[in-house]
KETI-674236 format. One line per 4 residues: number of its first residue (from 1); for each residue x, y, z of N, C-alpha, C. Coordinates in nm, 3 decimals, decimal comma. Layout:
<pts>
NUM) X Y Z X Y Z X Y Z; ...
</pts>
This chain:
<pts>
1) 0,982 3,504 -4,332 0,945 3,401 -4,314 0,907 3,373 -4,140; 0,757 3,349 -4,170 0,691 3,309 -4,017 0,798 3,216 -3,935; 0,795 3,241 -3,792 0,856 3,139 -3,722 0,799 3,010 -3,751; 0,671 2,970 -3,752 0,605 2,840 -3,775 0,653 2,778 -3,906
5) 0,686 2,831 -4,000 0,737 2,772 -4,143 0,840 2,713 -4,083; 0,924 2,746 -3,984 1,095 2,669 -3,980 1,064 2,549 -3,916; 0,929 2,503 -3,850 0,901 2,403 -3,821 0,864 2,304 -3,915; 0,878 2,350 -4,041 0,874 2,224 -4,160 0,733 2,178 -4,153
9) 0,710 2,024 -4,187 0,583 1,975 -4,181 0,529 1,929 -4,057; 0,611 2,028 -3,929 0,542 2,046 -3,826 0,459 2,126 -3,765; 0,406 2,218 -3,849 0,387 2,353 -3,804 0,227 2,353 -3,797; 0,180 2,266 -3,759 0,075 2,276 -3,690 0,050 2,152 -3,577
13) -0,053 2,161 -3,497 -0,102 2,054 -3,389 -0,011 2,091 -3,299; 0,022 1,987 -3,248 0,135 2,005 -3,065 0,274 2,016 -3,131; 0,339 2,014 -3,220 0,458 2,101 -3,211 0,459 2,234 -3,201; 0,373 2,356 -3,301 0,368 2,502 -3,249 0,336 2,511 -3,114
17) 0,254 2,414 -3,078 0,190 2,451 -2,941 0,297 2,445 -2,828; 0,358 2,333 -2,841 0,494 2,324 -2,758 0,570 2,444 -2,747; 0,638 2,509 -2,839 0,718 2,612 -2,865 0,634 2,715 -2,808; 0,521 2,766 -2,832 0,475 2,891 -2,773 0,456 2,864 -2,614
21) 0,409 2,727 -2,598 0,408 2,693 -2,407 0,564 2,743 -2,376; 0,665 2,703 -2,416 0,794 2,722 -2,368 0,830 2,883 -2,420; 0,760 2,961 -2,494 0,807 3,088 -2,534 0,854 3,202 -2,399; 0,898 3,295 -2,369 0,862 3,389 -2,282 0,979 3,396 -2,215
25) 0,998 3,477 -2,122 1,098 3,495 -2,012 1,131 3,386 -1,902; 1,217 3,354 -1,831 1,276 3,261 -1,813 1,177 3,254 -1,698; 1,150 3,340 -1,595 1,069 3,336 -1,498 0,924 3,265 -1,526; 0,861 3,326 -1,646 0,758 3,270 -1,659 0,708 3,161 -1,712
29) 0,821 3,107 -1,803 0,843 2,963 -1,837 0,865 2,881 -1,733; 0,923 2,924 -1,604 0,982 2,816 -1,529 0,803 2,813 -1,446; 0,778 2,930 -1,422 0,629 2,935 -1,352 0,522 2,859 -1,449; 0,512 2,827 -1,526 0,427 2,796 -1,656 0,453 2,641 -1,617
33) 0,593 2,591 -1,618 0,586 2,443 -1,649 0,546 2,381 -1,445; 0,596 2,481 -1,396 0,555 2,421 -1,245 0,398 2,421 -1,234; 0,318 2,480 -1,267 0,208 2,472 -1,252 0,138 2,372 -1,348; 0,178 2,345 -1,412 0,168 2,250 -1,548 0,117 2,119 -1,448
37) 0,282 2,056 -1,390 0,303 1,972 -1,335 0,222 1,943 -1,188; 0,191 2,081 -1,148 0,109 2,052 -1,047 0,139 1,935 -0,920; 0,237 1,940 -0,873 0,268 1,864 -0,754 0,356 1,907 -0,658; 0,334 1,942 -0,562 0,388 2,012 -0,429 0,530 2,014 -0,427
41) 0,550 1,874 -0,466 0,735 1,875 -0,449 0,802 1,828 -0,589; 0,753 1,941 -0,684 0,805 1,918 -0,794 0,785 2,125 -0,848; 0,937 2,123 -0,869 0,990 2,308 -0,913 1,046 2,287 -1,009; 1,029 2,366 -1,147 1,126 2,425 -1,233 1,184 2,566 -1,177
45) 1,255 2,627 -1,181 1,319 2,735 -1,133 1,366 2,796 -1,260; 1,332 2,978 -1,273 1,444 3,020 -1,403 1,574 2,964 -1,420; 1,664 2,892 -1,350 1,794 2,854 -1,372 1,785 2,721 -1,420; 1,685 2,681 -1,426 1,688 2,488 -1,483 1,702 2,570 -1,648
49) 1,741 2,427 -1,709 1,758 2,438 -1,831 1,637 2,334 -1,898; 1,606 2,352 -2,035 1,472 2,330 -2,144 1,515 2,366 -2,231; 1,431 2,235 -2,346 1,409 2,255 -2,479 1,248 2,202 -2,489; 1,231 2,272 -2,616 1,253 2,379 -2,670 1,258 2,530 -2,588
53) 1,310 2,610 -2,632 1,291 2,734 -2,537 1,254 2,842 -2,644; 1,179 2,811 -2,713 1,088 2,962 -2,769 1,096 2,920 -2,939; 1,048 3,029 -2,994 1,012 3,074 -3,138 1,127 3,097 -3,175; 1,152 3,007 -3,315 1,235 3,056 -3,378 1,268 3,165 -3,480
57) 1,397 3,238 -3,498 1,391 3,337 -3,587 1,431 3,342 -3,705; 1,441 3,423 -3,806 1,477 3,411 -3,971 1,605 3,341 -3,947; 1,707 3,341 -3,819 1,849 3,310 -3,882 1,907 3,204 -3,749; 1,810 3,174 -3,674 1,831 3,062 -3,573 1,709 2,974 -3,544
61) 1,689 2,837 -3,606 1,595 2,760 -3,536 1,625 2,691 -3,424; 1,749 2,689 -3,389 1,782 2,623 -3,268 1,659 2,642 -3,149; 1,609 2,793 -3,095 1,520 2,751 -2,974 1,425 2,668 -3,009; 1,358 2,637 -3,096 1,262 2,526 -3,140 1,270 2,381 -3,142
65) 1,423 2,354 -3,126 1,436 2,220 -3,129 1,409 2,143 -3,026; 1,377 1,995 -3,047 1,347 1,873 -2,927 1,430 1,849 -2,887; 1,413 1,787 -2,794 1,528 1,745 -2,700 1,555 1,564 -2,726; 1,709 1,537 -2,747 1,722 1,416 -2,754 1,830 1,398 -2,635
69) 1,813 1,318 -2,541 1,852 1,335 -2,390 2,022 1,279 -2,419; 2,052 1,174 -2,498 2,146 1,156 -2,537 2,277 1,250 -2,587; 2,222 1,361 -2,640 2,297 1,475 -2,718 2,297 1,566 -2,636; 2,188 1,597 -2,535 2,203 1,765 -2,481 2,295 1,746 -2,358
73) 2,395 1,824 -2,348 2,480 1,811 -2,244 2,402 1,902 -2,122; 2,321 1,974 -2,151 2,300 2,072 -2,041 2,159 1,976 -1,988; 2,123 1,900 -2,007 1,993 1,854 -1,971 2,091 1,707 -1,864; 2,205 1,648 -1,902 2,225 1,540 -1,836 2,357 1,534 -1,821
77) 2,446 1,460 -1,762 2,588 1,483 -1,739 2,631 1,371 -1,872; 2,771 1,390 -1,897 2,852 1,289 -1,994 2,813 1,159 -1,989; 2,845 1,113 -1,842 2,804 0,966 -1,835 2,698 0,896 -1,831; 2,618 0,982 -1,796 2,471 0,942 -1,805 2,441 0,927 -1,950
81) 2,447 1,033 -2,058 2,447 1,047 -2,119 2,488 0,951 -2,236; 2,617 0,864 -2,210 2,658 0,765 -2,264 2,620 0,631 -2,236; 2,568 0,618 -2,105 2,500 0,503 -2,065 2,343 0,508 -2,138; 2,320 0,565 -2,137 2,160 0,582 -2,233 2,161 0,534 -2,372
85) 2,320 0,594 -2,407 2,322 0,561 -2,569 2,343 0,412 -2,549; 2,436 0,382 -2,493 2,485 0,200 -2,512 2,341 0,148 -2,463; 2,287 0,154 -2,385 2,183 0,079 -2,305 2,060 0,081 -2,465; 2,067 0,165 -2,565 1,953 0,173 -2,657 2,016 0,126 -2,773
89) 2,150 0,188 -2,794 2,171 0,152 -2,925 2,291 0,049 -2,953; 2,292 -0,037 -3,024 2,429 -0,144 -3,045 2,545 -0,080 -3,113; 2,478 -0,013 -3,241 2,533 0,083 -3,309 2,522 0,238 -3,350; 2,552 0,329 -3,280 2,476 0,426 -3,229 2,523 0,510 -3,406
93) 2,640 0,503 -3,467 2,665 0,590 -3,555 2,534 0,611 -3,628; 2,475 0,726 -3,667 2,394 0,710 -3,769 2,233 0,693 -3,733; 2,235 0,658 -3,604 2,104 0,595 -3,564 2,046 0,701 -3,464; 1,914 0,677 -3,430 1,877 0,807 -3,339 1,803 0,736 -3,242
97) 1,768 0,867 -3,137 1,706 0,829 -3,012 1,585 0,887 -2,977; 1,498 0,867 -2,873 1,388 0,908 -2,914 1,393 1,064 -2,905; 1,299 1,152 -2,961 1,278 1,325 -2,923 1,182 1,336 -2,841; 1,216 1,439 -2,752 1,106 1,466 -2,686 1,073 1,569 -2,715
101) 0,905 1,622 -2,694 0,851 1,728 -2,717 0,889 1,844 -2,621; 0,899 1,852 -2,512 0,966 1,938 -2,401 1,074 1,844 -2,293; 1,172 1,891 -2,240 1,247 1,823 -2,194 1,268 1,954 -2,064; 1,279 1,940 -1,941 1,347 2,056 -1,848 1,392 1,966 -1,742
105) 1,513 2,059 -1,692 1,575 2,005 -1,574 1,445 2,036 -1,452; 1,464 2,018 -1,352 1,387 2,079 -1,267 1,426 1,970 -1,104; 1,347 2,041 -0,993 1,372 1,975 -0,888 1,247 1,907 -0,861; 1,269 1,747 -0,814 1,199 1,659 -0,755 1,224 1,600 -0,609
109) 1,139 1,644 -0,516 1,176 1,607 -0,404 1,298 1,605 -0,352; 1,315 1,761 -0,420 1,457 1,797 -0,340 1,588 1,795 -0,407; 1,572 1,698 -0,509 1,680 1,671 -0,618 1,658 1,676 -0,754; 1,804 1,709 -0,769 1,765 1,736 -0,948 1,737 1,615 -1,027
113) 1,644 1,665 -1,120 1,561 1,578 -1,207 1,544 1,595 -1,349; 1,446 1,538 -1,426 1,398 1,586 -1,559 1,246 1,567 -1,568; 1,197 1,652 -1,629 1,041 1,646 -1,641 1,058 1,625 -1,814; 0,987 1,507 -1,859 0,992 1,502 -1,989 0,839 1,460 -2,019
117) 0,805 1,550 -2,129 0,654 1,606 -2,185 0,622 1,528 -2,309; 0,557 1,464 -2,353 0,491 1,385 -2,440 0,345 1,428 -2,474; 0,378 1,505 -2,567 0,236 1,588 -2,586 0,161 1,572 -2,735; 0,015 1,566 -2,726 -0,034 1,551 -2,827 -0,203 1,606 -2,846
121) -0,224 1,651 -3,010 -0,325 1,751 -2,972 -0,454 1,673 -3,082; -0,428 1,539 -3,101 -0,573 1,470 -3,146 -0,511 1,321 -3,189; -0,637 1,215 -3,165 -0,618 1,101 -3,124 -0,545 1,017 -3,212; -0,510 1,045 -3,334 -0,453 0,991 -3,433 -0,290 1,004 -3,400
125) -0,255 1,098 -3,303 -0,131 1,100 -3,291 -0,085 0,996 -3,168; -0,160 0,933 -3,104 -0,154 0,822 -3,003 -0,157 0,661 -3,090; -0,031 0,620 -3,144 -0,016 0,514 -3,237 -0,001 0,425 -3,145; -0,033 0,272 -3,215 -0,090 0,168 -3,171 0,093 0,081 -3,251
129) 0,139 0,149 -3,340 0,242 0,070 -3,407 0,342 0,041 -3,327; 0,393 -0,112 -3,382 0,532 -0,097 -3,337 0,685 -0,052 -3,363; 0,793 -0,066 -3,365 0,882 0,010 -3,421 0,905 -0,061 -3,595; 0,902 0,051 -3,678 0,964 -0,005 -3,806 1,089 -0,069 -3,797
133) 1,051 -0,186 -3,905 1,107 -0,309 -3,941 1,259 -0,268 -3,950; 1,373 -0,327 -3,909 1,485 -0,289 -3,986 1,521 -0,299 -4,096; 1,637 -0,265 -4,157 1,641 -0,302 -4,314 1,826 -0,312 -4,339; 1,907 -0,286 -4,269 2,037 -0,266 -4,273 2,090 -0,392 -4,141
137) 2,201 -0,412 -4,188 2,274 -0,521 -4,047 2,252 -0,401 -3,900; 2,314 -0,278 -3,959 2,297 -0,227 -3,788 2,203 -0,183 -3,761; 2,062 -0,141 -3,834 1,965 -0,169 -3,766 1,871 -0,242 -3,697; 1,925 -0,387 -3,745 1,847 -0,520 -3,710 1,932 -0,510 -3,583
141) 2,075 -0,495 -3,548 2,144 -0,488 -3,414 2,079 -0,375 -3,343; 2,044 -0,264 -3,381 1,993 -0,179 -3,286 1,841 -0,197 -3,270; 1,785 -0,285 -3,355 1,618 -0,331 -3,327 1,631 -0,419 -3,199; 1,752 -0,525 -3,214 1,707 -0,606 -3,144 1,786 -0,561 -2,959
145) 1,886 -0,458 -2,990 1,895 -0,382 -2,879 1,827 -0,286 -2,777; 1,721 -0,284 -2,864 1,600 -0,175 -2,830 1,522 -0,254 -2,763; 1,501 -0,374 -2,820 1,419 -0,481 -2,789 1,416 -0,498 -2,643; 1,562 -0,568 -2,631 1,617 -0,577 -2,502 1,592 -0,492 -2,373
149) 1,617 -0,332 -2,449 1,646 -0,261 -2,340 1,472 -0,230 -2,302; 1,395 -0,233 -2,347 1,262 -0,237 -2,328 1,170 -0,308 -2,214; 1,255 -0,451 -2,281 1,228 -0,586 -2,172 1,229 -0,548 -2,049; 1,379 -0,501 -2,014 1,460 -0,431 -1,914 1,352 -0,375 -1,821
153) 1,315 -0,260 -1,904 1,211 -0,183 -1,847 1,127 -0,188 -1,815; 1,034 -0,324 -1,859 0,955 -0,365 -1,818 0,950 -0,458 -1,705; 1,031 -0,506 -1,687 1,050 -0,582 -1,566 1,082 -0,523 -1,435; 1,185 -0,431 -1,481 1,200 -0,317 -1,329 1,067 -0,231 -1,341
157) 0,960 -0,204 -1,413 0,868 -0,106 -1,366 0,768 -0,230 -1,308; 0,786 -0,363 -1,356 0,680 -0,434 -1,261 0,730 -0,480 -1,137; 0,885 -0,466 -1,100 0,938 -0,474 -0,961 0,876 -0,380 -0,876; 0,867 -0,236 -0,967 0,896 -0,109 -0,870 0,701 -0,096 -0,845
161) 0,612 -0,147 -0,910 0,471 -0,166 -0,897 0,375 -0,257 -0,869; 0,441 -0,393 -0,871 0,420 -0,479 -0,823 0,303 -0,516 -0,900; 0,294 -0,488 -1,056 0,178 -0,497 -1,127 0,278 -0,542 -1,274; 0,215 -0,627 -1,359 0,286 -0,647 -1,503 0,263 -0,506 -1,568
165) 0,360 -0,513 -1,659 0,386 -0,437 -1,796 0,422 -0,485 -1,903; 0,320 -0,446 -2,013 0,391 -0,514 -2,112 0,430 -0,410 -2,252; 0,506 -0,312 -2,192 0,566 -0,227 -2,286 0,671 -0,295 -2,369; 0,675 -0,290 -2,523 0,765 -0,356 -2,631 0,779 -0,260 -2,728
169) 0,881 -0,345 -2,825 0,883 -0,261 -2,944 0,820 -0,311 -3,061; 0,718 -0,416 -3,036 0,663 -0,455 -3,133 0,512 -0,388 -3,133; 0,470 -0,323 -3,047 0,329 -0,253 -3,021 0,362 -0,128 -2,923; 0,265 -0,024 -2,998 0,262 0,092 -2,913 0,418 0,114 -2,872
173) 0,464 0,195 -2,981 0,625 0,157 -2,937 0,654 0,289 -2,893; 0,617 0,385 -2,927 0,598 0,554 -2,898 0,585 0,544 -2,718; 0,495 0,526 -2,710 0,408 0,473 -2,564 0,533 0,403 -2,516; 0,562 0,274 -2,556 0,665 0,215 -2,466 0,808 0,263 -2,461
177) 0,861 0,347 -2,555 1,007 0,413 -2,546 1,025 0,512 -2,412; 0,896 0,610 -2,426 0,859 0,683 -2,308 0,865 0,614 -2,215; 0,832 0,535 -2,171 0,816 0,455 -1,991 0,987 0,399 -2,019; 1,023 0,353 -2,085 1,158 0,269 -2,127 1,277 0,386 -2,078
181) 1,226 0,492 -2,147 1,345 0,586 -2,057 1,340 0,654 -1,954; 1,194 0,675 -1,912 1,169 0,730 -1,780 1,230 0,642 -1,683; 1,230 0,489 -1,703 1,259 0,389 -1,590 1,410 0,413 -1,610; 1,460 0,420 -1,724 1,656 0,358 -1,698 1,715 0,516 -1,643
185) 1,670 0,629 -1,709 1,663 0,730 -1,621 1,685 0,741 -1,446; 1,548 0,691 -1,436 1,557 0,674 -1,285 1,637 0,587 -1,202; 1,697 0,480 -1,273 1,770 0,358 -1,229 1,891 0,437 -1,263; 1,944 0,534 -1,349 2,044 0,609 -1,292 2,042 0,715 -1,233
189) 1,956 0,714 -1,126 1,951 0,799 -1,003 1,927 0,936 -1,062; 1,851 0,906 -1,183 1,776 1,052 -1,208 1,615 1,079 -1,170; 1,583 1,162 -1,091 1,402 1,124 -1,053 1,374 1,178 -1,214; 1,222 1,125 -1,227 1,221 1,192 -1,349 1,009 1,221 -1,302
193) 0,965 1,309 -1,407 0,813 1,334 -1,424 0,811 1,336 -1,557; 0,722 1,185 -1,591 0,674 1,155 -1,758 0,557 1,199 -1,737; 0,518 1,357 -1,848 0,419 1,392 -1,869 0,328 1,384 -1,957; 0,239 1,335 -1,966 0,191 1,295 -2,106 0,035 1,397 -2,107
197) 0,064 1,551 -2,225 -0,017 1,653 -2,226 -0,052 1,621 -2,319; -0,206 1,692 -2,320 -0,308 1,699 -2,412 -0,309 1,828 -2,442; -0,317 1,877 -2,553 -0,349 1,999 -2,603 -0,509 1,988 -2,640; -0,563 2,083 -2,569 -0,734 2,102 -2,609 -0,753 2,184 -2,712
201) -0,855 2,161 -2,764 -0,921 2,243 -2,867 -0,872 2,273 -2,969; -0,765 2,174 -3,009 -0,698 2,189 -3,148 -0,730 2,174 -3,306; -0,825 2,292 -3,298 -0,954 2,299 -3,430 -0,854 2,262 -3,555; -0,718 2,301 -3,556 -0,654 2,283 -3,665 -0,583 2,157 -3,729
205) -0,644 2,061 -3,616 -0,622 1,907 -3,641 -0,763 1,844 -3,656; -0,835 1,909 -3,699 -0,955 1,841 -3,635 -0,966 1,745 -3,842; -0,930 1,756 -3,895 -0,901 1,691 -3,986 -0,824 1,556 -4,006; -0,767 1,573 -3,923 -0,651 1,443 -3,875 -0,692 1,340 -3,779
209) -0,776 1,368 -3,668 -0,830 1,300 -3,590 -0,928 1,355 -3,488; -0,975 1,293 -3,423 -1,080 1,338 -3,283 -0,937 1,445 -3,204; -0,978 1,577 -3,182 -0,955 1,657 -3,080 -0,986 1,650 -2,941; -0,929 1,701 -2,844 -0,922 1,663 -2,716 -0,991 1,805 -2,663
213) -1,161 1,743 -2,577 -1,225 1,924 -2,576 -1,199 1,939 -2,424; -1,133 1,816 -2,363 -1,167 1,886 -2,207 -1,031 1,786 -2,128; -1,029 1,802 -2,008 -0,897 1,715 -1,951 -0,956 1,566 -1,958; -1,092 1,543 -1,925 -1,123 1,424 -1,895 -1,158 1,362 -2,018
217) -1,161 1,404 -2,138 -1,169 1,375 -2,272 -1,048 1,309 -2,296; -0,906 1,363 -2,274 -0,797 1,333 -2,312 -0,769 1,197 -2,200; -0,775 1,243 -2,080 -0,748 1,106 -1,996 -0,802 0,987 -2,018; -0,939 1,012 -2,045 -0,991 0,869 -2,115 -0,907 0,829 -2,195
221) -0,880 0,913 -2,369 -0,865 0,874 -2,479 -0,716 0,792 -2,426; -0,623 0,845 -2,340 -0,520 0,796 -2,322 -0,492 0,684 -2,203; -0,598 0,686 -2,160 -0,576 0,552 -2,069 -0,659 0,457 -2,160; -0,731 0,476 -2,247 -0,771 0,363 -2,336 -0,649 0,330 -2,420
225) -0,603 0,402 -2,488 -0,487 0,398 -2,554 -0,363 0,295 -2,498; -0,362 0,290 -2,372 -0,231 0,266 -2,287 -0,294 0,132 -2,202; -0,411 0,118 -2,207 -0,467 0,014 -2,165 -0,415 -0,136 -2,214; -0,373 -0,222 -2,098 -0,286 -0,366 -2,108 -0,176 -0,299 -2,122
229) -0,131 -0,216 -2,139 0,056 -0,165 -2,169 0,093 -0,114 -2,026; 0,031 -0,026 -2,015 0,084 0,055 -1,870 -0,028 0,036 -1,772; -0,014 -0,019 -1,658 -0,142 -0,041 -1,561 -0,161 0,082 -1,544; -0,331 0,117 -1,521 -0,380 0,205 -1,504 -0,365 0,233 -1,385
233) -0,331 0,204 -1,275 -0,317 0,224 -1,133 -0,202 0,304 -1,150; -0,080 0,283 -1,223 -0,005 0,336 -1,210 0,025 0,523 -1,262; -0,080 0,559 -1,298 -0,074 0,669 -1,349 -0,120 0,776 -1,262; -0,033 0,915 -1,210 -0,020 0,962 -1,090 0,020 0,887 -0,956
237) 0,086 0,783 -0,989 0,121 0,726 -0,849 0,279 0,761 -0,866; 0,372 0,774 -0,767 0,554 0,746 -0,731 0,543 0,622 -0,747; 0,657 0,588 -0,818 0,724 0,433 -0,818 0,816 0,479 -0,799; 0,884 0,394 -0,701 1,064 0,366 -0,668 1,137 0,268 -0,745
241) 1,237 0,332 -0,818 1,322 0,286 -0,899 1,424 0,281 -0,838; 1,450 0,191 -0,757 1,592 0,119 -0,651 1,614 0,270 -0,552; 1,520 0,317 -0,535 1,540 0,464 -0,429 1,537 0,598 -0,480; 1,516 0,586 -0,611 1,493 0,713 -0,712 1,353 0,733 -0,744
245) 1,280 0,855 -0,718 1,136 0,873 -0,753 1,115 0,885 -0,919; 0,985 0,835 -0,967 0,935 0,881 -1,096 0,787 0,817 -1,077; 0,737 0,951 -1,175 0,608 0,914 -1,140 0,569 0,985 -1,291; 0,473 0,882 -1,345 0,371 0,911 -1,480 0,250 1,019 -1,451
249) 0,214 1,118 -1,509 0,101 1,203 -1,509 0,042 1,230 -1,605; -0,099 1,243 -1,594 -0,168 1,308 -1,723 -0,223 1,443 -1,726; -0,195 1,547 -1,778 -0,218 1,697 -1,760 -0,291 1,746 -1,918; -0,351 1,848 -1,904 -0,424 1,899 -2,019 -0,408 2,065 -2,015
253) -0,398 2,128 -2,126 -0,370 2,228 -2,141 -0,425 2,303 -2,288; -0,507 2,409 -2,293 -0,563 2,488 -2,373 -0,483 2,598 -2,457; -0,366 2,597 -2,555 -0,273 2,700 -2,578 -0,346 2,746 -2,736; -0,371 2,840 -2,743 -0,404 2,917 -2,845 -0,354 2,928 -2,959
257) -0,367 2,853 -3,062 -0,303 2,913 -3,177 -0,370 2,863 -3,296; -0,376 2,971 -3,380 -0,449 2,983 -3,513 -0,323 2,954 -3,631; -0,352 2,871 -3,697 -0,254 2,878 -3,821 -0,267 3,023 -3,871; -0,338 3,051 -3,921 -0,366 3,211 -3,993 -0,329 3,304 -3,961
261) -0,279 3,308 -3,786 -0,264 3,414 -3,702 -0,110 3,413 -3,665; -0,078 3,289 -3,677 0,053 3,236 -3,640 0,170 3,352 -3,698; 0,210 3,456 -3,615 0,333 3,553 -3,717 0,508 3,494 -3,667
</pts>
């Protein structure tokens, strides 16, 4: 079985490209991530921890797993993971928190922080949908708690930027939860780089939506998607969250991948 088939239904588009991007010797991957961020005060070193960390083998799927920040003890300290979970979920048992395409510890302005990557390979991956309606008492409680958490983050981001934010669980839920979690981490004194990554020339996804042909194409699409939700002036701008830095950035990368040749 090829490594790609271990990804199940996510065996094309942004998912295998993330796995390939993170595959290789630690020094190579660290340098690759640092170059992708391309900020002078952000460095990923070979001693940092990241997920995913390469192609899965026939016996071990773990290298290709996405990160859930409330679960991964190597990415965050226990007390921070606990605070994240309690902030987001009223009833944690059986409930999920957001999965991240790529997550890595790093040094941000001289302090240990997190690089969080949300990757897309075509336009239809940018969903305007709200959170799915709850179907049980527990999910109703969690739905309400998540709404409160995102509203708190919106108020915090507005305070930091001086500009209104309209992130919500009712619309653009994925975009909203990415910014909410980034804000919460910064409020817990964890510096954050939130990187929206557009994979270019993902021809294997041309049957699903418009693919991105250039960085300008990707940036224009993302800013259009986030218009009225995330203030445009905040992209690429350092935000001070109670003394801790957070920055949302837009980057593009052409990661070669062909389904027929992926061994």
